[in-house]
C-alpha positions in Angstrom: 0.2 0.3 0.1 1.7 3.2 -0.6 0.6 6.8 1.1 1.5 10.1 0.2 4.0 11.5 3.0 2.4 15.4 2.7 -1.3 16.4 3.1 -2.8 17.8 0.4 -2.6 21.6 0.6 0.2 21.5 2.2 2.9 21.2 -0.9 2.5 25.0 -2.4 6.2 25.7 -2.5 7.0 22.2 -4.1 7.5 22.4 -7.4 5.1 20.7 -10.1 7.7 18.3 -11.7 9.3 15.9 -10.2 12.4 14.3 -10.6 12.1 10.6 -9.9 13.5 10.4 -6.6 11.7 13.4 -4.9 8.6 11.9 -6.9 9.5 8.6 -5.2 10.0 10.2 -1.7 6.5 12.0 -2.3 4.9 8.8 -2.6 6.3 7.1 -0.1 8.3 4.5 -1.8 11.4 3.5 -2.6 13.0 5.0 -6.5 12.7 1.7 -7.7 9.2 1.1 -7.0 8.3 4.0 -9.6 8.7 2.0 -12.9 6.6 -0.8 -11.9 4.0 0.7 -10.5 3.8 2.8 -14.4 4.4 -0.3 -15.8 1.1 -1.9 -14.1 -0.8 1.4 -14.8 -0.9 2.4 -10.9 1.0 5.6 -11.6 1.1 8.4 -14.2 3.8 8.0 -16.8 6.3 10.5 -16.2 7.3 12.7 -18.4 10.6 13.9 -21.1 10.0 17.1 -21.8 13.6 17.8 -20.7 15.2 15.1 -22.6 15.9 11.3 -22.5 17.6 11.1 -19.5 15.4 13.0 -17.1 11.9 11.6 -16.7 9.5 14.5 -14.5 6.9 12.8 -12.7 3.6 15.7 -12.6 2.7 15.6 -8.9 -0.3 16.8 -9.8 -1.1 13.9 -11.7 0.8 12.1 -8.7 -2.0 13.6 -6.4 -5.1 12.6 -8.8 -4.2 8.9 -8.7 -4.2 9.6 -4.9 -7.6 11.4 -4.8 -8.7 8.6 -6.8 -8.6 9.5 -10.1 -6.8 6.9 -12.7 -3.8 6.9 -13.9 -3.8 7.9 -17.3 -1.3 7.5 -20.4 0.2 10.9 -19.9 -0.4 12.0 -23.1 -2.5 15.6 -22.1 0.2 16.2 -19.4 2.3 15.7 -22.6 0.1 17.8 -25.1 0.1 20.9 -22.8 4.3 20.7 -22.8 4.3 20.7 -26.4 1.9 22.6 -26.3 4.0 25.5 -23.8 7.0 24.8 -26.2 5.4 25.6 -29.1 4.1 28.8 -27.9 7.2 29.6 -26.4 8.9 29.1 -29.7 6.5 31.3 -31.7 7.2 34.3 -29.6 10.6 34.1 -30.0 10.6 33.5 -34.0 8.3 36.6 -33.2 10.2 38.5 -31.2 13.7 37.7 -33.6 11.3 38.9 -36.3 10.1 42.1 -34.6 13.9 42.9 -34.1 15.1 42.7 -37.8 12.2 44.7 -39.1 
């Protein structure tokens, strides 16, 4: 049985994206248990938006699982991150074009 060590509402100063060590500590398991729990569908998969060697777990998605939600497949998080990246790239392109003009 997994227990979250932090009470809801008391994690306002925690980052949203947790590395595996922080995610494991957050839900109260050893870091080695994360991959099997993701594979079993009990936890949402990490996002690799920082690169293939830097998985990050969404703290809010972990909270949803412990509040009775489903682990899901992470596509909503991936889509949100992709949308943010595309928006930032568009802003950078617009800014660069404006500087050239």
